[in-house]
C-alpha positions as CSV (number, residue, x, y, z in Angstrom):
1,M,-41.9,61.0,69.0
2,Q,-41.0,59.8,65.6
3,K,-43.0,56.8,64.4
4,K,-40.9,53.8,63.5
5,L,-41.5,52.5,60.0
6,S,-41.8,48.7,59.6
7,P,-41.8,47.0,56.2
8,N,-45.0,45.4,55.2
9,S,-45.4,41.9,53.8
10,Q,-45.5,43.1,50.2
11,Q,-42.1,44.9,50.6
12,I,-40.7,41.8,52.2
13,D,-41.9,39.6,49.3
14,A,-40.4,42.0,46.8
15,I,-37.1,41.9,48.6
16,F,-37.1,38.1,48.6
17,E,-38.1,38.0,44.9
18,D,-35.2,40.4,43.9
19,S,-32.8,38.3,46.0
20,S,-34.1,35.1,44.5
21,S,-33.8,36.4,40.9
22,T,-30.3,37.8,41.6
23,S,-29.2,34.4,43.0
24,N,-30.8,32.5,40.1
25,S,-29.1,34.8,37.5
26,T,-25.8,34.4,39.3
27,W,-26.3,30.6,39.5
28,A,-27.2,30.6,35.8
29,L,-24.1,32.6,34.9
30,D,-21.9,30.2,37.0
31,K,-23.6,27.2,35.3
32,D,-23.0,28.7,31.8
33,S,-19.4,29.5,32.7
34,E,-18.9,26.0,34.0
35,A,-20.4,24.5,30.8
36,I,-18.1,26.7,28.7
37,V,-15.1,25.5,30.7
38,Y,-16.1,21.8,30.3
39,Q,-16.8,22.2,26.6
40,K,-13.5,23.9,26.0
41,F,-11.7,21.2,28.0
42,F,-13.3,18.3,26.2
43,T,-12.9,19.9,22.8
44,E,-9.2,20.4,23.3
45,H,-8.8,16.9,24.8
46,I,-10.6,15.3,21.8
47,K,-8.6,17.4,19.4
48,I,-5.3,16.3,20.9
49,S,-6.4,12.7,20.9
50,E,-7.3,12.8,17.2
51,E,-3.9,14.1,16.4
52,N,-2.1,11.3,18.3
53,I,-4.2,8.3,17.2
54,G,-3.7,6.4,14.0
55,I,-1.2,4.6,11.9
56,P,1.0,6.7,9.5
57,I,-0.3,5.2,6.2
58,A,-3.7,6.7,5.5
59,K,-6.8,8.3,6.8
60,N,-9.9,6.2,7.5
61,D,-11.5,7.3,4.3
62,Q,-8.5,6.0,2.3
63,L,-8.3,2.5,3.9
64,P,-9.6,-0.5,1.9
65,G,-13.3,-0.9,2.0
66,D,-15.8,-3.5,0.9
67,W,-14.7,-3.3,-2.7
68,F,-11.2,-4.3,-1.6
69,S,-12.5,-7.4,0.0
70,F,-14.5,-8.2,-3.1
71,G,-11.5,-7.7,-5.3
72,V,-9.4,-10.0,-3.1
73,L,-12.2,-12.7,-3.4
74,I,-12.2,-12.4,-7.2
75,L,-8.4,-12.6,-7.3
76,I,-8.4,-15.8,-5.2
77,L,-11.0,-17.4,-7.3
78,Y,-9.1,-16.5,-10.4
79,V,-5.9,-18.0,-9.2
80,A,-7.7,-21.2,-8.0
81,I,-9.5,-21.6,-11.3
82,M,-6.4,-21.0,-13.4
83,R,-4.5,-23.5,-11.3
84,L,-7.0,-26.2,-11.9
85,L,-7.3,-25.4,-15.6
86,A,-3.6,-25.2,-16.1
87,R,-2.7,-28.1,-13.8
88,V,0.2,-26.2,-12.3
89,D,1.9,-27.7,-9.2
90,I,3.0,-24.8,-7.1
91,S,5.4,-26.9,-5.0
92,D,7.3,-27.9,-8.2
93,T,7.4,-24.2,-9.1
94,F,9.1,-23.3,-5.8
95,N,11.6,-26.1,-6.3
96,G,12.4,-24.8,-9.8
97,L,12.8,-21.3,-8.4
98,L,15.8,-22.4,-6.4
99,K,17.5,-24.4,-9.2
100,I,19.8,-22.0,-11.1
101,Q,20.6,-24.7,-13.6
102,S,17.1,-24.4,-14.9
103,I,18.2,-21.2,-16.5
104,D,19.6,-22.3,-19.8
105,E,19.3,-21.6,-23.5
106,V,16.5,-24.1,-23.9
107,G,14.4,-21.9,-21.8
108,F,11.9,-22.3,-19.0
109,E,9.7,-25.3,-18.5
110,N,6.2,-24.9,-19.9
111,K,4.7,-25.0,-16.4
112,S,6.9,-22.1,-15.2
113,K,6.0,-20.1,-18.3
114,L,2.3,-20.7,-17.7
115,L,2.5,-19.8,-14.0
116,A,4.4,-16.6,-14.9
117,F,1.4,-15.4,-16.9
118,I,-1.2,-16.7,-14.5
119,L,0.3,-14.7,-11.6
120,L,0.8,-11.5,-13.5
121,P,-2.6,-10.0,-12.4
122,L,-1.6,-10.8,-8.8
123,S,1.7,-8.9,-9.3
124,V,-0.2,-5.9,-10.6
125,F,-2.6,-6.1,-7.6
126,V,0.3,-6.2,-5.0
127,Y,2.2,-3.2,-6.5
128,A,-1.0,-1.2,-6.9
129,F,-1.7,-1.8,-3.2
130,Y,1.7,-0.5,-2.2
131,L,1.1,2.6,-4.3
132,S,-2.4,3.3,-3.2
133,Y,-2.3,2.6,0.6
134,I,1.4,3.0,1.5
135,I,3.2,5.4,-0.8
136,N,0.3,7.7,-1.8
137,P,-0.9,8.7,1.7
138,L,2.6,9.3,2.9
139,Y,4.2,11.1,-0.1
140,L,1.8,11.7,-3.1
141,H,-1.5,12.7,-1.4
142,W,-3.5,12.2,-4.5
143,H,-7.3,12.1,-4.3
144,F,-8.9,10.6,-7.3
145,D,-11.8,8.3,-7.8
146,Y,-10.8,4.7,-8.5
147,L,-7.2,5.6,-7.6
148,F,-6.3,1.9,-7.1
149,L,-7.4,1.0,-10.6
150,L,-5.5,4.0,-12.0
151,F,-2.3,2.8,-10.3
152,G,-2.9,-0.7,-11.6
153,L,-3.3,0.6,-15.1
154,A,-0.1,2.7,-14.8
155,I,1.8,-0.4,-13.6
156,V,0.6,-2.4,-16.7
157,V,1.6,0.5,-19.0
158,L,5.1,0.9,-17.5
159,F,5.7,-2.8,-17.6
160,I,4.7,-2.9,-21.3
161,L,7.1,0.0,-22.0
162,K,9.9,-2.0,-20.2
163,I,9.2,-5.0,-22.4
164,V,9.4,-2.8,-25.5
165,L,12.8,-1.5,-24.3
166,E,14.1,-5.0,-23.6
167,K,12.9,-6.2,-27.0
168,S,14.7,-3.2,-28.7
169,I,17.9,-4.1,-26.9
170,S,17.6,-7.7,-28.0
171,L,17.2,-6.6,-31.6
172,I,20.3,-4.5,-31.3
173,F,22.5,-7.3,-29.9
174,Y,20.8,-10.1,-31.9
175,T,19.8,-12.0,-28.7
176,P,16.1,-12.9,-29.1
177,K,16.5,-16.1,-27.0
178,T,18.1,-14.3,-24.2
179,F,15.3,-11.7,-24.3
180,S,12.6,-14.3,-24.1
181,L,14.4,-16.1,-21.3
182,Y,14.9,-13.0,-19.3
183,L,11.3,-11.9,-19.8
184,M,10.0,-15.2,-18.6
185,D,12.3,-15.2,-15.6
186,H,11.2,-11.7,-14.7
187,L,7.5,-12.6,-14.8
188,F,8.2,-15.9,-13.0
189,V,10.1,-14.4,-10.1
190,L,7.7,-11.4,-9.9
191,G,4.7,-13.7,-9.7
192,V,6.1,-16.0,-7.0
193,S,7.1,-12.9,-5.0
194,S,3.6,-11.5,-5.3
195,M,2.1,-14.9,-4.3
196,L,4.1,-14.7,-1.0
197,Q,3.4,-11.0,-0.4
198,A,-0.4,-11.0,-1.0
199,P,-1.3,-13.1,2.1
200,L,0.9,-10.8,4.3
201,L,-0.7,-7.7,2.9
202,L,-4.2,-9.1,3.6
203,L,-3.2,-10.0,7.2
204,Y,-1.9,-6.4,7.6
205,V,-5.1,-4.9,6.2
206,Y,-7.5,-6.9,8.3
207,S,-5.5,-7.1,11.5
208,G,-3.5,-3.8,11.6
209,V,-0.4,-5.5,12.8
210,K,2.6,-3.8,11.1
211,I,4.9,-6.8,11.4
212,F,3.1,-8.3,8.4
213,L,3.8,-5.2,6.3
214,W,7.5,-5.3,7.2
215,I,7.7,-9.0,6.3
216,A,6.1,-8.2,3.0
217,F,8.7,-5.4,2.4
218,F,11.4,-7.9,3.2
219,V,10.1,-10.4,0.7
220,L,9.8,-7.7,-1.9
221,G,13.5,-6.6,-1.5
222,L,14.7,-10.2,-1.2
223,F,13.1,-11.3,-4.5
224,W,14.3,-8.1,-6.2
225,L,17.9,-9.0,-5.4
226,F,17.2,-12.6,-6.4
227,R,15.8,-11.5,-9.7
228,L,19.0,-9.4,-10.3
229,F,21.1,-12.5,-9.5
230,R,19.2,-14.6,-12.0
231,G,19.5,-11.8,-14.6
232,V,23.2,-11.8,-14.2
233,S,23.2,-15.6,-14.6
234,I,21.2,-15.3,-17.9
235,G,23.6,-12.6,-19.2
236,L,26.7,-14.6,-18.4
237,M,25.4,-17.4,-20.7
238,Q,25.2,-15.0,-23.6
239,T,28.5,-14.7,-25.4
240,R,27.6,-11.4,-27.0
241,F,27.4,-9.7,-23.6
242,S,30.4,-8.8,-21.6
243,R,30.2,-8.3,-17.9
244,F,30.3,-4.6,-18.4
245,Y,27.3,-4.7,-20.7
246,I,25.4,-6.9,-18.3
247,F,26.0,-4.4,-15.6
248,L,24.8,-1.5,-17.7
249,Y,21.8,-3.5,-18.9
250,L,20.7,-4.4,-15.4
251,C,21.3,-0.9,-14.1
252,S,19.3,0.7,-16.9
253,L,16.3,-1.7,-16.5
254,E,16.3,-2.5,-12.8
255,I,18.2,-0.1,-10.7
256,V,17.8,3.3,-12.5
257,P,14.0,3.1,-12.6
258,L,13.9,2.3,-8.9
259,L,16.1,5.3,-8.2
260,I,13.9,7.5,-10.3
261,V,10.8,6.4,-8.4
262,I,12.5,7.0,-5.1
263,K,13.5,10.5,-6.2
264,L,10.0,11.3,-7.4
265,I,8.5,10.1,-4.1
266,G,11.1,12.1,-2.1
267,K,9.8,15.3,-3.7
């Protein structure tokens, strides 16, 4: 009779060890596969979220930093000190802005002239802000150190070139008083417009609410049209200028440069 073989305890332990190692390796593979699935899911989820979050003006590394706050503080102190030293009443300035009869051959009041020069740095600051944090991230995509300062310097240079062109036209038509009056009016309206836009831009920067930016754009466009209207009023008082010359003059100095800038940005 054949003897029936029975497994000893060592064989049984070996079988259990093999089974345990097999199950452990299978469990480890399942765990690794599960980890890969979770990692892939969260990676894709985070990637999609990053693409859909943000405002369409700039990346985080391009938004104003501490230096911007410091520059704003310096600018506020500058305006406050100059106002005290120059003794300029801003309320009277706004009243004079709405009086078209103040535009005459005698020229601007001394207070308005002084305020026009005082607010000139504020105007440069506002336009440099538009270029650096609105136009550049959307259209230009320039990445330079101190880009804000470069834009500010470019605005100053372009404005000087515009003054030289206006002065040349005044020499051709023998209208030095009209040139002086138009220049002061340009600076004056530009300064008052910037004084209204600066608080709106600051609110937009530190709150992120876009309505402040749109209001600033509205103020910018409104004062640009108002400046054209005052320019026409100045030109009509000049007997050497016909209405056709006034139209060409304003188109060449106000409208054409704006169209060129829009064309360059569009590219």
